[in-house]
N, CA, C and O atoms as CSV, one atom per row, in Angstrom:
chain,resi,resn,atom,element,x,y,z
A,1,MET,N,N,36.252,0.828,24.794
A,1,MET,CA,C,35.103,-0.012,24.578
A,1,MET,C,C,34.665,0.116,23.120
A,1,MET,O,O,34.206,1.180,22.703
A,2,ALA,N,N,34.800,-0.931,22.365
A,2,ALA,CA,C,34.444,-0.926,20.948
A,2,ALA,C,C,32.985,-1.328,20.771
A,2,ALA,O,O,32.465,-2.181,21.491
A,3,THR,N,N,32.348,-0.703,19.810
A,3,THR,CA,C,30.968,-1.074,19.506
A,3,THR,C,C,30.944,-1.867,18.214
A,3,THR,O,O,31.794,-1.693,17.340
A,4,ALA,N,N,29.970,-2.729,18.112
A,4,ALA,CA,C,29.858,-3.554,16.908
A,4,ALA,C,C,29.332,-2.720,15.756
A,4,ALA,O,O,28.296,-2.066,15.874
A,5,GLY,N,N,30.027,-2.745,14.673
A,5,GLY,CA,C,29.605,-2.015,13.481
A,5,GLY,C,C,28.842,-2.935,12.543
A,5,GLY,O,O,28.712,-4.130,12.810
A,6,PRO,N,N,28.341,-2.388,11.451
A,6,PRO,CA,C,27.566,-3.192,10.520
A,6,PRO,C,C,28.357,-4.346,9.907
A,6,PRO,O,O,27.780,-5.365,9.526
A,7,ARG,N,N,29.673,-4.185,9.815
A,7,ARG,CA,C,30.491,-5.248,9.229
A,7,ARG,C,C,30.744,-6.387,10.210
A,7,ARG,O,O,31.143,-7.477,9.801
A,8,ASP,N,N,30.513,-6.144,11.520
A,8,ASP,CA,C,30.746,-7.165,12.523
A,8,ASP,C,C,29.574,-8.137,12.625
A,8,ASP,O,O,29.707,-9.208,13.217
A,9,ARG,N,N,28.424,-7.770,12.052
A,9,ARG,CA,C,27.241,-8.632,12.129
A,9,ARG,C,C,27.165,-9.495,10.874
A,9,ARG,O,O,27.586,-9.071,9.798
A,10,PRO,N,N,26.625,-10.706,11.014
A,10,PRO,CA,C,26.473,-11.533,9.821
A,10,PRO,C,C,25.464,-10.915,8.860
A,10,PRO,O,O,24.463,-10.342,9.289
A,11,SER,N,N,25.723,-11.030,7.585
A,11,SER,CA,C,24.848,-10.441,6.581
A,11,SER,C,C,23.737,-11.425,6.226
A,11,SER,O,O,23.953,-12.374,5.473
A,12,ASN,N,N,22.548,-11.189,6.775
A,12,ASN,CA,C,21.393,-12.029,6.487
A,12,ASN,C,C,20.449,-11.359,5.513
A,12,ASN,O,O,19.385,-11.905,5.220
A,13,GLN,N,N,20.806,-10.190,5.002
A,13,GLN,CA,C,19.916,-9.450,4.133
A,13,GLN,C,C,19.616,-10.203,2.844
A,13,GLN,O,O,18.531,-10.045,2.285
A,14,LYS,N,N,20.531,-11.000,2.369
A,14,LYS,CA,C,20.304,-11.760,1.151
A,14,LYS,C,C,19.208,-12.796,1.357
A,14,LYS,O,O,18.487,-13.142,0.421
A,15,HIS,N,N,19.087,-13.285,2.579
A,15,HIS,CA,C,18.158,-14.365,2.872
A,15,HIS,C,C,16.837,-13.876,3.453
A,15,HIS,O,O,15.907,-14.666,3.619
A,16,GLN,N,N,16.741,-12.593,3.763
A,16,GLN,CA,C,15.510,-12.058,4.331
A,16,GLN,C,C,14.545,-11.711,3.218
A,16,GLN,O,O,14.922,-11.093,2.223
A,17,LYS,N,N,13.282,-12.117,3.395
A,17,LYS,CA,C,12.251,-11.783,2.434
A,17,LYS,C,C,11.502,-10.558,2.942
A,17,LYS,O,O,11.329,-10.375,4.146
A,18,THR,N,N,11.065,-9.729,2.010
A,18,THR,CA,C,10.295,-8.562,2.385
A,18,THR,C,C,8.890,-9.012,2.750
A,18,THR,O,O,8.232,-9.709,1.978
A,19,ILE,N,N,8.441,-8.619,3.909
A,19,ILE,CA,C,7.100,-8.970,4.365
A,19,ILE,C,C,6.183,-7.805,4.078
A,19,ILE,O,O,6.415,-6.688,4.540
A,20,GLU,N,N,5.135,-8.071,3.309
A,20,GLU,CA,C,4.183,-7.019,2.988
A,20,GLU,C,C,3.204,-6.877,4.146
A,20,GLU,O,O,2.695,-7.880,4.647
A,21,PRO,N,N,2.936,-5.658,4.575
A,21,PRO,CA,C,2.018,-5.470,5.698
A,21,PRO,C,C,0.587,-5.842,5.312
A,21,PRO,O,O,0.194,-5.705,4.154
A,22,ILE,N,N,-0.173,-6.306,6.275
A,22,ILE,CA,C,-1.592,-6.636,6.065
A,22,ILE,C,C,-2.384,-5.353,5.881
A,22,ILE,O,O,-3.326,-5.300,5.090
A,23,ALA,N,N,-1.999,-4.326,6.613
A,23,ALA,CA,C,-2.689,-3.040,6.548
A,23,ALA,C,C,-1.665,-1.931,6.718
A,23,ALA,O,O,-0.563,-2.150,7.221
A,24,MET,N,N,-2.051,-0.732,6.287
A,24,MET,CA,C,-1.157,0.410,6.452
A,24,MET,C,C,-1.949,1.640,6.860
A,24,MET,O,O,-3.145,1.740,6.589
A,25,ARG,N,N,-1.280,2.564,7.504
A,25,ARG,CA,C,-1.921,3.804,7.912
A,25,ARG,C,C,-2.250,4.648,6.691
A,25,ARG,O,O,-1.769,4.387,5.589
A,26,VAL,N,N,-3.072,5.659,6.904
A,26,VAL,CA,C,-3.555,6.504,5.810
A,26,VAL,C,C,-2.413,7.118,4.988
A,26,VAL,O,O,-2.469,7.043,3.761
A,27,PRO,N,N,-1.385,7.719,5.591
A,27,PRO,CA,C,-0.314,8.290,4.758
A,27,PRO,C,C,0.370,7.252,3.861
A,27,PRO,O,O,0.690,7.540,2.708
A,28,GLY,N,N,0.589,6.055,4.390
A,28,GLY,CA,C,1.202,4.992,3.599
A,28,GLY,C,C,0.301,4.531,2.473
A,28,GLY,O,O,0.774,4.263,1.368
A,29,ALA,N,N,-1.000,4.435,2.742
A,29,ALA,CA,C,-1.964,4.036,1.714
A,29,ALA,C,C,-2.031,5.089,0.610
A,29,ALA,O,O,-2.162,4.751,-0.566
A,30,CYS,N,N,-1.941,6.354,0.985
A,30,CYS,CA,C,-1.934,7.434,-0.014
A,30,CYS,C,C,-0.709,7.332,-0.905
A,30,CYS,O,O,-0.818,7.477,-2.122
A,31,ARG,N,N,0.452,7.085,-0.319
A,31,ARG,CA,C,1.676,6.924,-1.104
A,31,ARG,C,C,1.580,5.688,-1.998
A,31,ARG,O,O,1.998,5.718,-3.155
A,32,TYR,N,N,1.034,4.616,-1.462
A,32,TYR,CA,C,0.902,3.358,-2.196
A,32,TYR,C,C,0.079,3.549,-3.465
A,32,TYR,O,O,0.425,3.013,-4.518
A,33,LEU,N,N,-1.023,4.320,-3.368
A,33,LEU,CA,C,-1.900,4.547,-4.516
A,33,LEU,C,C,-1.530,5.787,-5.317
A,33,LEU,O,O,-1.940,5.931,-6.469
A,34,GLY,N,N,-0.759,6.679,-4.711
A,34,GLY,CA,C,-0.415,7.921,-5.392
A,34,GLY,C,C,-1.571,8.901,-5.418
A,34,GLY,O,O,-1.732,9.651,-6.381
A,35,ILE,N,N,-2.382,8.902,-4.359
A,35,ILE,CA,C,-3.535,9.799,-4.267
A,35,ILE,C,C,-3.435,10.626,-2.995
A,35,ILE,O,O,-2.604,10.348,-2.131
A,36,GLY,N,N,-4.272,11.631,-2.882
A,36,GLY,CA,C,-4.293,12.481,-1.706
A,36,GLY,C,C,-5.129,11.889,-0.586
A,36,GLY,O,O,-5.902,10.952,-0.785
A,37,ARG,N,N,-4.955,12.459,0.588
A,37,ARG,CA,C,-5.651,12.002,1.782
A,37,ARG,C,C,-7.168,12.107,1.642
A,37,ARG,O,O,-7.891,11.180,2.005
A,38,SER,N,N,-7.651,13.230,1.118
A,38,SER,CA,C,-9.099,13.406,1.008
A,38,SER,C,C,-9.702,12.407,0.018
A,38,SER,O,O,-10.805,11.907,0.237
A,39,THR,N,N,-8.984,12.114,-1.069
A,39,THR,CA,C,-9.461,11.125,-2.037
A,39,THR,C,C,-9.533,9.746,-1.394
A,39,THR,O,O,-10.466,8.986,-1.654
A,40,LEU,N,N,-8.555,9.421,-0.559
A,40,LEU,CA,C,-8.567,8.133,0.134
A,40,LEU,C,C,-9.795,8.032,1.031
A,40,LEU,O,O,-10.466,7.000,1.054
A,41,TYR,N,N,-10.094,9.106,1.773
A,41,TYR,CA,C,-11.263,9.073,2.653
A,41,TYR,C,C,-12.569,9.014,1.867
A,41,TYR,O,O,-13.549,8.439,2.341
A,42,VAL,N,N,-12.594,9.603,0.668
A,42,VAL,CA,C,-13.783,9.487,-0.186
A,42,VAL,C,C,-13.974,8.026,-0.582
A,42,VAL,O,O,-15.090,7.509,-0.531
A,43,LEU,N,N,-12.889,7.359,-0.977
A,43,LEU,CA,C,-12.962,5.951,-1.352
A,43,LEU,C,C,-13.411,5.078,-0.181
A,43,LEU,O,O,-14.169,4.126,-0.365
A,44,ILE,N,N,-12.944,5.402,1.010
A,44,ILE,CA,C,-13.379,4.677,2.205
A,44,ILE,C,C,-14.879,4.915,2.431
A,44,ILE,O,O,-15.628,3.979,2.707
A,45,GLY,N,N,-15.302,6.171,2.311
A,45,GLY,CA,C,-16.712,6.517,2.510
A,45,GLY,C,C,-17.631,5.861,1.496
A,45,GLY,O,O,-18.778,5.544,1.812
A,46,GLN,N,N,-17.137,5.653,0.276
A,46,GLN,CA,C,-17.923,5.004,-0.772
A,46,GLN,C,C,-17.913,3.487,-0.643
A,46,GLN,O,O,-18.582,2.787,-1.402
A,47,GLY,N,N,-17.156,2.989,0.315
A,47,GLY,CA,C,-17.083,1.549,0.531
A,47,GLY,C,C,-16.157,0.826,-0.432
A,47,GLY,O,O,-16.201,-0.401,-0.526
A,48,GLU,N,N,-15.321,1.566,-1.147
A,48,GLU,CA,C,-14.410,0.944,-2.114
A,48,GLU,C,C,-13.135,0.420,-1.465
A,48,GLU,O,O,-12.425,-0.391,-2.060
A,49,LEU,N,N,-12.841,0.876,-0.253
A,49,LEU,CA,C,-11.674,0.409,0.484
A,49,LEU,C,C,-12.107,-0.091,1.857
A,49,LEU,O,O,-12.929,0.526,2.534
A,50,GLU,N,N,-11.537,-1.218,2.246
A,50,GLU,CA,C,-11.794,-1.746,3.582
A,50,GLU,C,C,-10.765,-1.161,4.545
A,50,GLU,O,O,-9.599,-0.971,4.197
A,51,TYR,N,N,-11.217,-0.887,5.741
A,51,TYR,CA,C,-10.311,-0.333,6.740
A,51,TYR,C,C,-10.656,-0.885,8.113
A,51,TYR,O,O,-11.722,-1.465,8.323
A,52,VAL,N,N,-9.733,-0.690,9.038
A,52,VAL,CA,C,-9.900,-1.114,10.419
A,52,VAL,C,C,-9.530,0.062,11.305
A,52,VAL,O,O,-8.571,0.779,11.021
A,53,LYS,N,N,-10.276,0.263,12.365
A,53,LYS,CA,C,-9.924,1.284,13.359
A,53,LYS,C,C,-9.287,0.577,14.546
A,53,LYS,O,O,-9.885,-0.321,15.140
A,54,LEU,N,N,-8.084,0.983,14.884
A,54,LEU,CA,C,-7.409,0.497,16.081
A,54,LEU,C,C,-7.082,1.717,16.925
A,54,LEU,O,O,-6.127,2.444,16.651
A,55,GLY,N,N,-7.879,1.927,17.942
A,55,GLY,CA,C,-7.740,3.139,18.726
A,55,GLY,C,C,-8.076,4.320,17.836
A,55,GLY,O,O,-9.149,4.361,17.235
A,56,SER,N,N,-7.173,5.273,17.749
A,56,SER,CA,C,-7.412,6.436,16.893
A,56,SER,C,C,-6.813,6.246,15.490
A,56,SER,O,O,-6.961,7.112,14.628
A,57,SER,N,N,-6.144,5.121,15.268
A,57,SER,CA,C,-5.509,4.867,13.971
A,57,SER,C,C,-6.482,4.242,12.983
A,57,SER,O,O,-7.254,3.348,13.332
A,58,THR,N,N,-6.434,4.720,11.755
A,58,THR,CA,C,-7.186,4.110,10.659
A,58,THR,C,C,-6.195,3.324,9.827
A,58,THR,O,O,-5.229,3.884,9.307
A,59,LEU,N,N,-6.430,2.027,9.700
A,59,LEU,CA,C,-5.559,1.162,8.914
A,59,LEU,C,C,-6.332,0.663,7.699
A,59,LEU,O,O,-7.424,0.110,7.829
A,60,VAL,N,N,-5.762,0.859,6.532
A,60,VAL,CA,C,-6.385,0.434,5.285
A,60,VAL,C,C,-5.771,-0.905,4.895
A,60,VAL,O,O,-4.548,-1.052,4.883
A,61,LEU,N,N,-6.617,-1.879,4.577
A,61,LEU,CA,C,-6.133,-3.213,4.235
A,61,LEU,C,C,-5.411,-3.200,2.890
A,61,LEU,O,O,-5.940,-2.705,1.895
A,62,THR,N,N,-4.206,-3.746,2.873
A,62,THR,CA,C,-3.380,-3.767,1.667
A,62,THR,C,C,-4.087,-4.510,0.536
A,62,THR,O,O,-4.035,-4.080,-0.616
A,63,GLU,N,N,-4.741,-5.612,0.856
A,63,GLU,CA,C,-5.453,-6.381,-0.168
A,63,GLU,C,C,-6.578,-5.551,-0.784
A,63,GLU,O,O,-6.875,-5.684,-1.971
A,64,SER,N,N,-7.195,-4.705,0.018
A,64,SER,CA,C,-8.244,-3.826,-0.476
A,64,SER,C,C,-7.677,-2.791,-1.454
A,64,SER,O,O,-8.316,-2.458,-2.453
A,65,LEU,N,N,-6.486,-2.291,-1.163
A,65,LEU,CA,C,-5.823,-1.338,-2.067
A,65,LEU,C,C,-5.520,-2.003,-3.408
A,65,LEU,O,O,-5.745,-1.418,-4.468
A,66,LYS,N,N,-5.010,-3.225,-3.352
A,66,LYS,CA,C,-4.697,-3.962,-4.579
A,66,LYS,C,C,-5.962,-4.250,-5.384
A,66,LYS,O,O,-5.967,-4.126,-6.608
A,67,SER,N,N,-7.026,-4.633,-4.694
A,67,SER,CA,C,-8.293,-4.934,-5.367
A,67,SER,C,C,-8.861,-3.699,-6.054
A,67,SER,O,O,-9.411,-3.791,-7.151
A,68,LEU,N,N,-8.729,-2.552,-5.414
A,68,LEU,CA,C,-9.217,-1.314,-6.004
A,68,LEU,C,C,-8.480,-1.020,-7.308
A,68,LEU,O,O,-9.103,-0.697,-8.320
A,69,VAL,N,N,-7.169,-1.131,-7.280
A,69,VAL,CA,C,-6.377,-0.870,-8.481
A,69,VAL,C,C,-6.756,-1.858,-9.581
A,69,VAL,O,O,-6.912,-1.471,-10.739
A,70,GLU,N,N,-6.902,-3.114,-9.225
A,70,GLU,CA,C,-7.242,-4.132,-10.223
A,70,GLU,C,C,-8.628,-3.880,-10.814
A,70,GLU,O,O,-8.833,-4.082,-12.011
A,71,SER,N,N,-9.578,-3.443,-9.993
A,71,SER,CA,C,-10.937,-3.205,-10.494
A,71,SER,C,C,-11.006,-1.970,-11.387
A,71,SER,O,O,-11.869,-1.891,-12.262
A,72,LYS,N,N,-10.116,-1.013,-11.179
A,72,LYS,CA,C,-10.106,0.217,-11.975
A,72,LYS,C,C,-9.172,0.110,-13.180
A,72,LYS,O,O,-9.110,1.017,-14.009
A,73,ARG,N,N,-8.467,-0.974,-13.265
A,73,ARG,CA,C,-7.476,-1.152,-14.324
A,73,ARG,C,C,-8.163,-1.220,-15.687
A,73,ARG,O,O,-9.190,-1.878,-15.854
A,74,VAL,N,N,-7.578,-0.532,-16.639
A,74,VAL,CA,C,-8.098,-0.520,-18.000
A,74,VAL,C,C,-7.125,-1.297,-18.872
A,74,VAL,O,O,-5.928,-1.010,-18.900
A,75,ALA,N,N,-7.652,-2.274,-19.577
A,75,ALA,CA,C,-6.800,-3.064,-20.459
A,75,ALA,C,C,-6.290,-2.190,-21.594
A,75,ALA,O,O,-6.954,-1.233,-21.994
A,76,ARG,N,N,-5.125,-2.513,-22.105
A,76,ARG,CA,C,-4.491,-1.714,-23.154
A,76,ARG,C,C,-5.395,-1.591,-24.375
A,76,ARG,O,O,-5.530,-0.498,-24.925
A,77,ASN,N,N,-6.017,-2.687,-24.815
A,77,ASN,CA,C,-6.853,-2.617,-26.024
A,77,ASN,C,C,-8.125,-1.799,-25.783
A,77,ASN,O,O,-8.634,-1.183,-26.720
A,78,GLN,N,N,-8.644,-1.775,-24.570
A,78,GLN,CA,C,-9.801,-0.927,-24.258
A,78,GLN,C,C,-9.414,0.540,-24.326
A,78,GLN,O,O,-10.185,1.363,-24.820
A,79,ALA,N,N,-8.236,0.873,-23.838
A,79,ALA,CA,C,-7.775,2.266,-23.854
A,79,ALA,C,C,-7.563,2.744,-25.278
A,79,ALA,O,O,-7.880,3.889,-25.600
A,80,GLU,N,N,-7.034,1.886,-26.131
A,80,GLU,CA,C,-6.816,2.253,-27.534
A,80,GLU,C,C,-8.147,2.448,-28.263
A,80,GLU,O,O,-8.276,3.351,-29.090
A,81,CYS,N,N,-9.127,1.611,-27.960
A,81,CYS,CA,C,-10.440,1.723,-28.599
A,81,CYS,C,C,-11.161,2.997,-28.179
A,81,CYS,O,O,-11.864,3.612,-28.981
A,82,SER,N,N,-10.988,3.389,-26.932
A,82,SER,CA,C,-11.696,4.589,-26.444
A,82,SER,C,C,-11.101,5.861,-27.017
A,82,SER,O,O,-11.786,6.883,-27.069
A,83,ARG,N,N,-9.839,5.831,-27.451
A,83,ARG,CA,C,-9.195,7.004,-28.055
A,83,ARG,C,C,-9.686,7.238,-29.479
A,83,ARG,O,O,-9.666,8.371,-29.961
A,84,SER,N,N,-10.123,6.191,-30.149
A,84,SER,CA,C,-10.542,6.307,-31.566
A,84,SER,C,C,-11.871,6.977,-31.715
A,84,SER,O,O,-12.355,7.146,-32.835
């Protein structure tokens, strides 16, 4: 009895688009931002990140993560001026 291997299936990977999740769990959100778990919960507590509770899971909205980064972003010319 032979089993189908990866070469026996049609290759649709070229045509598949990566779907970005609407929300992610706390560990994924920490990796996404490059911060620790406690810092993430501080940001949630300060109202800087939107989240949803589904049962015992805390899901952080991906758009909220992006908005946080964009709001904290420092333009290159501002960073150069602050060094002087």
